[in-house]
C-alpha positions in Angstrom: -38.9 -2.9 87.6 -38.4 -2.9 91.4 -41.1 -1.5 93.5 -40.2 1.3 95.8 -42.2 2.4 98.9 -42.9 6.1 99.5 -42.8 7.6 102.9 -46.1 7.5 104.9 -47.5 11.0 105.5 -47.9 12.7 108.8 -50.2 12.1 111.8 -53.0 14.6 112.4 -53.5 15.9 115.8 -55.9 14.1 118.1 -59.3 15.8 118.5 -60.7 15.6 122.0 -63.9 13.4 122.2 -63.6 12.1 118.6 -61.5 9.2 117.1 -58.3 10.6 115.8 -57.7 9.5 112.1 -54.9 10.2 109.7 -57.3 11.9 107.2 -54.5 12.7 104.7 -54.0 9.0 104.1 -56.8 6.8 105.5 -60.6 7.3 105.2 -62.8 8.0 108.2 -64.2 4.8 109.8 -67.2 3.5 107.7 -69.8 1.7 109.7 -70.7 -1.8 108.3 -72.8 -3.4 111.0 -75.2 -0.5 112.0 -76.0 -2.4 115.1 -78.4 0.2 116.5 -79.2 -1.0 120.1 -77.1 -4.1 119.9 -73.4 -5.0 119.5 -71.5 -5.9 116.3 -68.3 -7.9 117.0 -65.8 -10.6 115.8 -66.1 -9.7 112.0 -64.5 -11.5 109.0 -64.3 -10.2 105.4 -63.4 -11.3 101.9 -63.3 -9.8 98.4 -64.8 -11.6 95.4 -63.5 -11.6 91.8 -65.7 -8.6 90.9 -64.3 -6.5 93.8 -67.4 -6.8 96.0 -66.6 -6.8 99.7 -68.5 -9.3 101.9 -68.5 -9.1 105.7 -70.0 -11.3 108.5 -70.0 -10.6 112.2 -71.7 -11.5 115.4 -74.6 -9.4 116.8 -76.4 -9.9 120.1 -80.1 -10.3 119.5 -82.3 -10.4 122.6 -80.1 -11.0 125.6 -76.5 -11.6 126.6 -77.1 -15.3 125.8 -78.5 -14.9 122.3 -76.5 -13.9 119.3 -76.7 -14.4 115.5 -74.3 -14.1 112.5 -75.1 -11.2 110.2 -74.0 -10.4 106.7 -73.6 -7.3 104.6 -71.8 -6.5 101.3 -70.4 -3.4 99.5 -70.3 -2.9 95.8 -68.5 0.5 95.9 -65.2 -0.5 97.7 -66.6 -0.1 101.2 -68.2 3.4 100.9 -71.7 2.0 101.4 -73.1 -1.3 102.7 -76.3 -3.3 102.3 -78.7 -3.7 105.1 -77.5 -6.3 107.6 -79.0 -9.7 107.1 -79.1 -12.5 109.7 -77.9 -15.7 108.1 -77.4 -18.0 111.1 -79.8 -20.7 112.4 -82.3 -20.1 115.1 -83.0 -17.3 117.5 -82.5 -18.9 120.9 -78.8 -19.8 120.9 -75.3 -18.2 120.8 -73.7 -17.9 117.4 -70.1 -16.6 117.2 -66.8 -16.6 115.3 -68.3 -16.3 111.8 -65.9 -16.8 108.9 -66.4 -16.2 105.2 -64.6 -17.1 101.9 -65.4 -16.7 98.3 -64.7 -19.1 95.3 -63.8 -18.2 91.7 -67.5 -18.1 90.8 -68.3 -15.7 93.6 -70.2 -18.2 95.6 -69.9 -17.4 99.3 -69.2 -19.9 102.2 -69.7 -19.1 105.8 -69.0 -21.2 109.0 -69.7 -20.3 112.6 -70.1 -21.7 116.1 -73.6 -22.1 117.3 -75.0 -23.7 120.5 -78.3 -23.3 122.2 -76.6 -24.1 125.5 -73.9 -21.4 125.0 -71.1 -24.0 124.8 -69.8 -23.5 121.3 -69.9 -27.3 120.6 -71.1 -27.3 117.0 -69.9 -25.8 113.7 -72.5 -24.7 111.3 -72.2 -24.0 107.6 -74.2 -22.0 105.0 -73.5 -20.9 101.5 -74.7 -18.2 99.1 -75.2 -19.0 95.4 -75.8 -15.4 94.2 -79.6 -15.4 95.0 -80.1 -16.9 98.4 -78.4 -18.4 101.5 -78.8 -22.1 102.0 -80.4 -23.6 105.2 -77.6 -23.8 107.8 -76.3 -27.3 108.6 -73.9 -28.7 111.1 -70.6 -30.0 109.9 -68.9 -30.8 113.3 -71.1 -32.0 116.2 -70.6 -33.3 119.7 -67.2 -31.7 120.3 -67.4 -30.3 123.9 -65.1 -27.4 124.3 -64.5 -26.9 120.6 -62.9 -23.7 119.3 -63.5 -22.8 115.7 -60.1 -21.4 114.5 -59.8 -20.8 110.7 -61.4 -21.2 107.3 -59.7 -20.9 103.9 -60.2 -21.9 100.2 -57.7 -23.1 97.6 -57.5 -22.6 93.8 -59.7 -25.7 93.2 -62.4 -24.1 95.4 -61.8 -26.7 98.1 -63.0 -25.1 101.4 -61.0 -26.0 104.6 -62.4 -25.5 108.1 -60.0 -25.9 111.2 -60.9 -26.3 114.8 -59.3 -27.5 118.0 -60.5 -29.6 120.9 -59.6 -30.7 124.4 -57.2 -33.3 122.9 -54.9 -30.3 122.1 -54.6 -31.2 118.4 -56.1 -29.4 115.5 -58.7 -31.0 113.3 -60.1 -30.1 109.9 -62.4 -31.2 107.1 -62.9 -29.8 103.6 -65.8 -29.1 101.3 -65.3 -30.1 97.7 -67.9 -30.7 94.9 -70.7 -30.2 97.4 -69.5 -33.0 99.7 -67.8 -32.7 103.1 -64.7 -34.9 103.7 -64.0 -37.0 106.8 -62.5 -35.3 109.8 -58.7 -35.3 109.7 -56.2 -34.9 112.7 -52.8 -34.5 111.1 -50.5 -35.0 114.1 -52.5 -37.4 116.2 -49.7 -39.9 116.2 -47.1 -37.5 117.7 -45.9 -39.0 121.0 -46.6 -37.1 124.2 -48.9 -34.2 125.0 -48.5 -31.7 122.2 -50.5 -28.5 121.9 -51.0 -27.8 118.2 -53.4 -25.0 117.0 -53.9 -23.6 113.5 -55.0 -19.9 113.8 -54.3 -18.8 110.2 -54.2 -20.8 106.9 -53.7 -19.9 103.3 -53.1 -21.8 100.1 -50.4 -21.1 97.5 -50.6 -21.5 93.7 -50.1 -25.2 94.0 -52.9 -25.7 96.5 -50.4 -26.4 99.3 -51.6 -25.3 102.7 -49.5 -22.9 104.8 -50.7 -22.7 108.4 -49.6 -20.7 111.4 -50.6 -21.0 115.0 -49.6 -22.2 118.5 -47.1 -25.0 119.1 -46.2 -26.6 122.5 -44.1 -29.7 122.5 -44.3 -32.0 125.6 -41.0 -30.8 127.1 -42.2 -28.2 129.6 -41.4 -25.2 127.4 -44.0 -22.3 127.1 -46.5 -22.3 124.3 -44.9 -20.8 121.2 -45.8 -20.2 117.6 -45.5 -22.9 115.0 -45.8 -23.3 111.2 -47.6 -26.3 109.6 -47.3 -27.2 105.9 -49.5 -29.5 103.8 -48.2 -30.7 100.5 -51.3 -31.1 98.2 -49.6 -33.3 95.6 -48.1 -35.6 98.2 -51.2 -35.4 100.4 -48.8 -35.1 103.3 -48.4 -32.8 106.4 -44.8 -32.0 107.1 -43.3 -31.9 110.6 -44.2 -28.8 112.6 -41.7 -26.0 112.6 -41.1 -24.0 115.8 -41.2 -20.3 114.9 -41.2 -18.4 118.2 -38.6 -18.5 120.9 -40.6 -17.2 123.9 -44.1 -17.6 125.4 -46.9 -16.8 122.9 -49.8 -18.2 124.9 -52.3 -15.8 123.4 -53.5 -16.5 119.8 -52.3 -13.2 118.2 -50.9 -14.4 114.9 -51.4 -13.7 111.2 -50.1 -15.1 107.9 -50.1 -14.3 104.2 -48.7 -16.2 101.3 -46.8 -14.3 98.6 -44.9 -15.9 95.7 -45.8 -19.2 97.3 -43.9 -18.4 100.4 -45.3 -17.8 103.9 -44.9 -14.4 105.7 -45.7 -14.4 109.4 -46.4 -11.9 112.2 -47.2 -12.7 115.8 -47.0 -11.6 119.4 -44.7 -13.1 122.0 -42.8 -12.1 125.1 -39.2 -10.8 124.7 -36.3 -9.2 126.6 -35.4 -9.8 130.2 -37.5 -9.3 133.3 -39.7 -7.4 133.4 -41.0 -9.1 130.3 -42.5 -7.2 127.4 -44.6 -8.3 124.4 -43.6 -7.5 120.9 -44.9 -7.8 117.3 -42.5 -10.1 115.4 -42.0 -10.8 111.7 -40.5 -13.7 109.8 -40.7 -15.1 106.3 -39.6 -18.1 104.3 -37.9 -18.1 100.8 -37.7 -21.6 99.4 -36.2 -23.6 102.3 -34.6 -20.7 104.0 -36.2 -18.8 106.9 -35.3 -15.2 107.5 -34.0 -13.7 110.8 -36.8 -12.8 113.2 -37.5 -9.1 113.3 -39.0 -7.1 116.2 -41.5 -4.5 114.9 -42.8 -2.8 118.0 -43.3 -3.3 121.8 -46.5 -4.2 123.6 -49.0 -4.8 120.7 -52.0 -7.1 120.1 -53.8 -8.3 117.0 -50.9 -8.1 114.4 -52.0 -8.4 110.8 -50.0 -8.6 107.6 -50.5 -8.0 103.9 -48.2 -7.8 100.9 -48.7 -5.8 97.7 -46.2 -5.7 94.8 -43.3 -6.9 97.0 -44.2 -4.3 99.7 -44.8 -5.7 103.2 -47.5 -4.0 105.4 -48.3 -4.7 109.0 -50.9 -3.3 111.3 -51.5 -3.9 115.0 -53.3 -2.5 118.0 -51.3 -0.7 120.6 -52.0 1.2 123.9 -51.8 4.9 124.3 -52.4 5.8 128.0 -55.9 4.4 128.6 -56.9 4.3 125.0 -56.1 2.1 122.0 -54.6 3.0 118.6 -54.2 1.1 115.4 -50.8 1.5 113.9 -49.8 0.8 110.4 -46.2 -0.2 109.5 -44.4 -0.6 106.2 -40.9 -1.6 105.2 -39.2 1.5 103.9 -36.8 1.8 101.0 -33.8 1.4 103.4 -35.3 -1.9 104.8 -36.5 -0.1 107.9 -39.9 -0.3 109.5 -41.8 3.0 109.5 -45.0 3.4 111.7 -48.1 5.5 111.3 -51.1 5.8 113.6 -54.3 5.2 111.7 -57.0 5.7 114.3 -57.1 6.4 118.0 -60.0 5.7 120.3 -61.0 4.6 123.8 -62.3 1.2 122.5 -61.1 -0.3 119.2 -60.0 -3.8 118.1 -58.2 -4.7 114.8 -59.4 -7.8 112.9 -57.9 -7.7 109.4 -55.6 -6.0 106.9 -56.3 -6.8 103.3 -56.5 -5.3 99.8 -58.3 -5.3 96.5 -56.9 -3.9 93.2 -57.1 -0.2 94.3 -57.2 0.0 98.1 -55.6 -1.3 101.2 -58.2 -1.9 104.0 -58.4 -2.2 107.7 -61.3 -4.1 109.4 -62.0 -3.1 113.0 -64.6 -2.9 115.7 -65.0 0.1 118.0 -67.3 2.4 119.9 -66.9 5.2 117.5 -70.3 6.6 116.5 -71.7 6.0 119.9 -69.7 5.3 123.1 -72.4 2.8 124.2 -72.6 0.7 121.0 -69.9 -1.5 119.5 -69.9 -1.6 115.7 -67.9 -3.0 112.8 -66.0 -0.5 110.7 -63.8 -0.4 107.7 -61.1 2.1 106.7 -59.2 2.3 103.5 -56.3 4.1 101.7 -55.4 4.1 98.0 -52.6 1.6 97.1 -51.1 4.3 94.8 -50.5 6.4 97.8 -48.3 3.7 99.3 -46.3 2.4 96.4 -45.3 3.4 92.9 -44.5 1.2 89.9 -42.6 3.7 87.7 -39.1 5.0 88.0 -37.4 5.2 91.4 -38.7 8.1 93.4 -38.5 9.1 97.1 -41.0 11.4 98.6 -39.5 14.0 100.9 -39.9 13.6 104.7 -42.7 15.7 105.9 -42.9 17.8 109.0 -43.7 15.0 111.4 -41.3 12.2 110.6 -37.9 12.1 112.2 -34.8 11.5 110.0 -32.4 8.8 111.2 -28.9 8.7 109.6 -26.7 5.7 109.1 -24.2 5.4 112.0 -20.6 6.4 111.3 -18.2 4.6 111.3 -19.9 1.4 110.3 -18.6 -1.2 111.0 -17.0 0.0 114.2 -15.0 -1.3 117.1 -14.9 1.3 119.9 -17.3 4.1 119.2 -19.9 5.1 116.6 -22.0 8.2 116.1 -25.7 8.0 115.5 -27.2 11.2 114.1 -30.9 12.0 113.8 -33.1 15.1 113.2 -36.5 15.8 114.6 -38.8 17.9 112.4 -41.3 17.9 115.2 -40.4 17.3 118.9 -41.6 14.6 121.2 -40.7 12.0 123.8 -37.6 10.5 122.4 -35.5 7.3 122.9 -33.0 5.3 121.0 -32.7 1.6 121.5 -30.1 -1.0 120.4 -31.4 -4.5 119.7 -29.8 -7.8 118.8 -31.1 -9.9 115.9 -33.5 -11.7 118.3 -35.2 -8.4 119.1 -33.8 -8.1 122.7 -32.9 -4.6 123.8 -29.3 -4.5 124.8 -28.9 -0.8 125.3 -31.4 2.0 125.7 -31.0 5.8 125.6 -34.0 7.6 127.1 -33.6 11.1 125.9 -36.9 12.6 127.3 -38.8 15.4 125.6 -36.8 16.8 122.8 -37.5 19.8 120.6 -37.1 19.8 116.9 -33.6 19.9 115.6 -30.4 17.8 115.1 -29.2 15.3 117.7 -26.5 12.7 118.1 -25.7 9.7 120.3 -22.3 8.2 120.8 -22.4 4.4 121.5 -19.4 2.4 122.6 -20.8 -1.0 121.9 -21.7 -1.9 125.5 -24.8 -3.2 127.1 -26.9 -1.7 130.0 -24.3 -2.9 132.6 -21.3 -1.5 130.6 -20.2 -4.9 129.3 -18.8 -5.1 125.8 -21.2 -6.8 123.4 -20.1 -9.6 121.0 -19.4 -8.7 117.4 -22.2 -8.9 115.0 -25.2 -7.1 113.5 -27.5 -5.0 115.6 -30.6 -2.9 115.0 -30.9 0.7 116.3 -34.3 2.2 116.5 -35.3 5.9 117.0 -38.7 6.3 118.7 -40.4 9.7 118.9 -43.9 9.5 120.3 -45.8 7.3 117.8 -43.1 7.6 115.1 -40.1 5.4 114.6 -37.3 4.6 112.3 -35.0 1.5 112.4 -31.6 0.8 110.8 -28.9 -1.8 111.3 -25.2 -1.5 112.2 -22.2 -3.8 112.6 -20.1 -4.1 115.7 -16.6 -5.6 115.0 
């Protein structure tokens, strides 16, 4: 039976001096790293087949030039964590960018950068067999300027590690049957100066690799996002696919694979001058790519997860001088609905993932102590987000606005857009084309609760008639938003 998504419940008011958390839906932040007088940062996490959570992160040890990779696990779905354990080599170098995966036998594999000269020129590897961690060994040496980018594992327990180098191509090797492969560079024969980076990788049921990252062909265009596909049976990398349309020079991308298809989120510039950044979403079904959808303006660190056909996205956004993590889901009317999860002066989002019962967010922040950066986890029950029984829609609560379908639709000359605010706030209505560009904006200012309407005549900011086609209209009230589509004839 088709899965329906229920509406996300209300924001709670922000409490001065404390992180604001939607306590009705998400847990309070749970400290993983307990870094005491040091810093915990750049975490990665995985869930084994028994539901145990395993997390690694970087912690400064003695000085600004000394850091190690630490590990902790939770056997009660994130409520409590084991004492942090250092698993990286040495005490006089700089370890960073730790990544962790788990195989079907619950063995753990960790890679990280480590260099005693603080250059990040080596990749180190260690594994856990259920009793102890192996002695770390290097798996990629003498690569000056190396950037460790991604680690993933397939259904045959083959572990892949990706990195990039000054040659602007991505490289990888894999670990299978306790042996490391040669180093591979898939697109080293492409003519010209390409810039190809894998930032995210996942395998499907057939062990094919779906990869997402940066793509810059040698034609003077800005660095954009690109998709890379490896066919396991054919042992072949297909030609790169350009995904983005504008500059995406920073590496804010994420990918998940669902029903053997890739689902992508990323950040790139959009609109006309002055440029804005946006979180964008796109997916592939078979050989067909969907239209690109704009989720929100001015984000960083977008992450994606899918549970029972329901798409969830989280990203980090600015609120005055502070940061907030915002959680989005596709509603029952195919519209994106947003919810602020946590609000703090200093937070960063690293992952959105699930086990059989909970959806989790992995983050860092100065939450317990404004002078100490720690690693945290937050969770919400999956049952609170989706239902698997008969169709049911939860009533809108006090905080969420109601956005009606425009009428008439389709329209030629004028259409009316009605909405109701159950709680007031700074309000605007924007009209976007299918590429996410704002073509018309109605800034309505501070509005009280109650019913409102906008009449739109199908023109842009300059009063010019827009071409016929499908457009999105989005109501934004403070942190809350609703989006629907309309057709201009």
